[in-house]
KOLNU-802109 format. One record per residue (C-alpha): x, y negated, z; residue number from 1; residue in one letter. Coordinates in Angstrom, 3 decimals. Last residue first. Example, Ala and Ser with C-alpha at 12.3 -4.5 7.8 and 13.67 -1.06 7.14 Angstrom:
<pts>
PT        X        Y        Z   k r
PT   13.670    1.060    7.140   2 S
PT   12.300    4.500    7.800   1 A
</pts>
This chain:
<pts>
PT        X        Y        Z   k r
PT   12.455   -5.927   -5.400 266 E
PT   14.866   -5.213   -2.526 265 E
PT   13.572   -7.941   -0.219 264 R
PT   10.028   -6.721   -0.861 263 R
PT   10.965   -3.390    0.775 262 A
PT   10.859   -5.138    4.150 261 A
PT    7.097   -5.560    3.790 260 L
PT    6.595   -1.820    3.382 259 T
PT    8.954   -1.187    6.300 258 L
PT    6.949   -3.502    8.562 257 V
PT    3.711   -1.825    7.484 256 R
PT    5.187    1.551    8.434 255 R
PT    6.017    0.202   11.879 254 A
PT    2.449   -1.056   12.344 253 G
PT    1.070    2.402   11.525 252 E
PT    3.515    3.957   13.978 251 V
PT    2.371    1.535   16.677 250 V
PT   -1.259    2.494   16.038 249 A
PT   -0.357    6.205   16.178 248 A
PT    1.222    6.000   19.627 247 D
PT    4.483    4.779   21.143 246 V
PT    6.328    5.794   24.300 245 F
PT    9.470    3.944   25.389 244 R
PT   12.323    5.900   26.971 243 G
PT   15.205    4.236   25.103 242 D
PT   15.555    7.275   22.806 241 P
PT   11.919    6.948   21.707 240 L
PT    9.148    9.166   23.058 239 A
PT    6.228    9.656   20.699 238 L
PT    2.615   10.267   21.682 237 A
PT    1.061   12.937   19.466 236 G
PT    3.349   14.696   16.972 235 S
PT    7.129   14.723   16.621 234 E
PT    9.780   14.762   13.876 233 T
PT    8.339   12.367   11.313 232 E
PT    6.954   10.078   13.995 231 A
PT   10.423    9.676   15.521 230 A
PT   11.795    8.506   12.187 229 K
PT    8.895    6.085   11.825 228 V
PT    9.577    4.556   15.259 227 V
PT   13.314    4.185   14.674 226 E
PT   12.768    2.688   11.236 225 E
PT   10.377    0.162   12.761 224 A
PT   12.971   -0.911   15.334 223 A
PT   15.609   -1.369   12.624 222 A
PT   13.178   -3.362   10.478 221 V
PT   12.251   -5.621   13.380 220 E
PT   15.929   -6.243   14.148 219 D
PT   16.618   -7.055   10.489 218 P
PT   13.759   -9.598   10.553 217 T
PT   10.394   -8.817    8.991 216 P
PT    9.081  -10.907    6.069 215 L
PT    6.317  -13.302    7.081 214 Y
PT    8.315  -16.482    7.548 213 A
PT   10.441  -15.825    4.469 212 Q
PT    7.366  -15.370    2.293 211 E
PT    5.739  -18.551    3.555 210 I
PT    8.858  -20.654    3.058 209 I
PT    9.428  -19.139   -0.399 208 P
PT    5.852  -20.035   -1.461 207 L
PT    5.647  -23.643   -0.247 206 Q
PT    7.514  -25.062   -3.249 205 R
PT    4.817  -23.524   -5.483 204 P
PT    2.197  -25.988   -4.208 203 H
PT   -1.275  -25.481   -2.687 202 I
PT   -0.493  -22.444   -0.570 201 A
PT   -2.475  -19.625    1.062 200 A
PT   -0.641  -17.649    3.725 199 R
PT    0.786  -14.280    4.608 198 G
PT   -0.236  -11.829    7.319 197 L
PT   -2.026  -13.285   10.314 196 F
PT   -1.703  -11.686   13.745 195 G
PT   -1.527  -14.659   16.108 194 L
PT    2.278  -14.505   16.323 193 D
PT    2.396  -14.569   12.518 192 R
PT    0.306  -17.695   12.529 191 G
PT    2.688  -19.372   14.947 190 R
PT    5.649  -18.517   12.729 189 A
PT    3.687  -19.794    9.727 188 C
PT    3.068  -23.099   11.513 187 S
PT    6.774  -23.477   12.260 186 A
PT    7.677  -22.776    8.636 185 A
PT    5.067  -25.257    7.381 184 L
PT    6.311  -27.877    9.820 183 S
PT    9.808  -27.529    8.364 182 E
PT    8.450  -27.562    4.824 181 L
PT    6.968  -31.031    5.221 180 D
PT    6.580  -32.028    1.580 179 R
PT    3.473  -29.999    0.696 178 V
PT    1.505  -31.453    3.607 177 D
PT   -1.827  -29.569    3.457 176 P
PT   -0.780  -26.258    5.049 175 H
PT   -3.286  -23.829    3.549 174 V
PT   -5.254  -21.281    5.584 173 S
PT   -3.469  -18.259    6.964 172 Q
PT   -3.884  -14.857    5.351 171 A
PT   -6.172  -12.422    7.113 170 P
PT   -4.962   -9.003    8.309 169 P
PT   -6.261   -6.297    5.964 168 P
PT   -9.843   -5.083    6.553 167 L
PT  -10.872   -2.191    8.806 166 A
PT  -13.928   -4.104   10.134 165 A
PT  -12.427   -4.301   13.628 164 A
PT   -9.154   -5.503   12.113 163 R
PT  -10.854   -8.274   10.178 162 A
PT  -12.883   -9.334   13.218 161 A
PT   -9.782   -9.425   15.445 160 V
PT   -7.865  -11.636   13.003 159 V
PT  -11.038  -13.697   12.525 158 I
PT  -11.311  -14.442   16.234 157 R
PT   -7.612  -15.134   16.670 156 S
PT   -7.883  -17.983   14.191 155 R
PT  -11.084  -19.249   15.777 154 P
PT   -9.270  -19.312   19.157 153 W
PT   -6.103  -20.945   17.851 152 D
PT   -7.998  -23.783   16.154 151 L
PT   -7.501  -26.294   18.966 150 G
PT   -3.765  -25.736   18.686 149 G
PT   -3.740  -27.924   15.581 148 D
PT   -4.814  -30.970   17.550 147 E
PT   -7.812  -33.081   16.543 146 R
PT  -10.698  -30.614   16.603 145 V
PT  -14.125  -32.117   15.933 144 G
PT  -15.559  -28.615   15.544 143 L
PT  -17.141  -29.141   12.131 142 D
PT  -14.245  -31.298   10.950 141 A
PT  -11.692  -28.669   11.938 140 R
PT  -13.825  -25.980   10.321 139 L
PT  -13.967  -27.935    7.076 138 D
PT  -10.190  -28.273    6.891 137 A
PT   -9.605  -24.782    8.264 136 E
PT  -11.375  -22.687    5.669 135 G
PT  -10.739  -19.446    7.498 134 L
PT  -10.130  -16.117    5.836 133 A
PT  -11.827  -12.779    5.184 132 I
PT  -10.775   -9.717    3.209 131 G
PT  -11.882   -6.994    0.797 130 H
PT  -15.635   -7.483    1.159 129 V
PT  -17.183   -5.313   -1.570 128 A
PT  -17.858   -2.590    1.013 127 P
PT  -20.578   -4.864    2.473 126 H
PT  -21.288   -6.915    5.606 125 A
PT  -18.343   -5.697    7.667 124 G
PT  -16.303   -8.890    7.561 123 A
PT  -19.459  -11.005    7.692 122 I
PT  -20.777   -9.217   10.784 121 A
PT  -17.333   -9.476   12.388 120 Y
PT  -17.041  -13.203   11.749 119 A
PT  -20.563  -14.203   12.810 118 H
PT  -19.414  -16.600   15.563 117 E
PT  -16.745  -17.882   13.167 116 V
PT  -19.415  -18.541   10.543 115 A
PT  -21.518  -20.483   13.039 114 L
PT  -18.536  -22.639   13.996 113 A
PT  -18.064  -23.514   10.351 112 T
PT  -15.639  -22.765    7.495 111 E
PT  -15.466  -18.992    7.146 110 L
PT  -14.285  -18.104    3.627 109 L
PT  -15.635  -14.812    2.298 108 P
PT  -13.339  -12.759    0.065 107 Y
PT  -15.252  -10.576   -2.401 106 L
PT  -13.927   -7.777   -4.611 105 P
PT  -16.059   -7.189   -7.736 104 V
PT  -17.528   -3.674   -7.958 103 G
PT  -21.150   -4.712   -8.092 102 P
PT  -21.615   -8.402   -8.974 101 V
PT  -25.179   -9.461   -8.114 100 L
PT  -25.555   -7.068   -5.173  99 E
PT  -22.266   -8.296   -3.709  98 A
PT  -23.505  -11.891   -3.974  97 I
PT  -26.591  -11.197   -1.870  96 R
PT  -24.568   -9.168    0.612  95 R
PT  -22.208  -12.116    1.089  94 I
PT  -24.862  -14.567    2.204  93 D
PT  -26.700  -11.868    4.190  92 T
PT  -23.661  -11.483    6.443  91 A
PT  -24.153  -15.081    7.544  90 H
PT  -22.120  -18.315    7.457  89 A
PT  -20.241  -18.161    4.143  88 V
PT  -19.036  -21.654    3.284  87 K
PT  -16.764  -20.673    0.418  86 P
PT  -16.741  -17.385   -1.531  85 V
PT  -13.378  -16.376   -2.940  84 R
PT  -14.284  -14.111   -5.848  83 F
PT  -12.128  -11.258   -7.062  82 G
PT   -9.517  -10.052   -9.540  81 G
PT  -11.045  -11.518  -12.700  80 L
PT   -8.930  -11.038  -15.825  79 G
PT  -11.227   -8.497  -17.504  78 P
PT  -14.290  -10.795  -17.348  77 L
PT  -17.477   -9.201  -16.016  76 S
PT  -18.232  -11.598  -13.154  75 A
PT  -17.079  -14.857  -14.695  74 L
PT  -20.089  -16.238  -16.615  73 P
PT  -22.522  -14.841  -13.991  72 P
PT  -20.710  -16.195  -10.872  71 I
PT  -20.313  -19.934  -11.406  70 D
PT  -24.019  -20.612  -10.962  69 R
PT  -23.775  -19.298   -7.396  68 M
PT  -21.866  -22.456   -6.510  67 S
PT  -18.330  -23.818   -6.265  66 H
PT  -16.503  -20.539   -6.719  65 I
PT  -13.011  -19.817   -5.506  64 R
PT  -11.741  -17.636   -8.319  63 V
PT   -9.209  -14.847   -7.812  62 H
PT   -6.420  -13.857  -10.179  61 V
PT   -4.547  -10.681   -9.260  60 P
PT   -1.173  -10.248  -10.984  59 L
PT   -0.215   -8.968  -14.445  58 P
PT   -3.092  -10.810  -16.121  57 H
PT   -6.126   -9.502  -18.019  56 P
PT   -7.666  -11.528  -20.857  55 D
PT  -10.982  -13.399  -20.872  54 S
PT   -9.893  -14.740  -17.504  53 L
PT   -8.305  -17.903  -18.881  52 L
PT  -11.216  -18.714  -21.205  51 D
PT  -13.763  -18.262  -18.427  50 V
PT  -11.562  -20.456  -16.240  49 T
PT  -11.518  -23.233  -18.829  48 A
PT  -15.304  -23.111  -19.123  47 D
PT  -15.703  -23.260  -15.345  46 L
PT  -13.306  -26.181  -15.026  45 A
PT  -15.104  -28.037  -17.826  44 Y
PT  -18.428  -27.670  -16.038  43 A
PT  -16.964  -28.799  -12.713  42 K
PT  -15.268  -31.893  -14.187  41 R
PT  -17.880  -34.512  -13.208  40 E
PT  -17.964  -33.171   -9.657  39 P
PT  -14.183  -33.505   -9.157  38 A
PT  -12.256  -30.237   -8.912  37 V
PT   -9.892  -29.297   -6.076  36 A
PT  -12.716  -28.796   -3.563  35 D
PT  -14.604  -26.123   -5.538  34 E
PT  -13.634  -24.497   -8.817  33 L
PT  -10.273  -23.331   -7.507  32 D
PT   -8.342  -20.693   -9.426  31 V
PT   -6.659  -18.564   -6.775  30 I
PT   -3.375  -16.956   -7.828  29 V
PT   -2.204  -13.874   -5.931  28 V
PT    1.316  -12.589   -5.180  27 D
PT    2.875  -15.930   -6.008  26 A
PT    6.002  -15.791   -8.186  25 G
PT    5.304  -19.107   -9.885  24 S
PT    4.455  -17.771  -13.378  23 A
PT    0.715  -17.496  -12.767  22 L
PT    0.852  -20.855  -10.981  21 A
PT    2.320  -22.416  -14.110  20 K
PT   -0.650  -21.032  -16.040  19 R
PT   -3.041  -22.544  -13.516  18 V
PT   -1.298  -25.905  -13.787  17 V
PT   -1.699  -25.841  -17.578  16 Q
PT   -5.350  -24.928  -17.194  15 P
PT   -6.099  -28.063  -15.140  14 R
PT   -9.860  -28.040  -14.528  13 D
PT   -9.613  -24.867  -12.453  12 G
PT   -7.362  -26.437   -9.847  11 P
PT   -4.593  -24.072   -8.652  10 A
PT   -4.396  -22.287   -5.299   9 Y
PT   -1.474  -19.981   -4.555   8 L
PT   -1.848  -16.896   -2.334   7 W
PT    1.464  -15.666   -0.917   6 T
PT    1.986  -12.666    1.356   5 L
PT    0.216   -9.876   -0.510   4 P
PT    0.607   -6.516    1.293   3 F
PT    1.253   -3.488   -0.876   2 S
PT    0.000    0.000    0.000   1 M
</pts>
């Protein structure tokens, strides 16, 4: 199993920017038909995205829709990798879309206090849900949060909800200041501590910072190798040479560390 670490947004009304995003090295490109596109350019953005996705691409291309009207022209295109669905507040919101587009992966964005309260129900609403994430700009406004630490509880909430619903760990929301890479690195380190895996970006210069922050350190790789080696020779609870006992969940986490470490060799 591969674990995407970088998810790059590109505005749907700027096809040349989208094509640069496809060549940026991001793991996933998200064509944005919502906040990044002015109202008078929504129709053009949709048409341009239909044209782009008429052919398959070597990496997943998701579309953050603006409204339900965006779905029918895009749903059956060979280049579509999934829909990012903004402002989901109830499980019924995502079930309705899943019934319209069977087989298309869906990624609900939770952007209000109500959505966070319903996080687990949304995460488990339908097999088409492949992941959840926060929309932090809108959530911050909804909650009236001024300091970044005020979002730690909602962040932890969706990490737990994703895990409980057997989904991959969520990716962090975007860091809006594309010039302040030092703050981006610090924010990624905090996100990793909270259980996120990877991050959405709005500029290619952010991608290497995100990837570096989420790749395991040499010490983490060595510890994971020790756990996996023990798991291959024993069953049940494992005793490591230093006397620590680890169980199946720890072994699973160690294998994920080694999968991520393999990216350095690619």
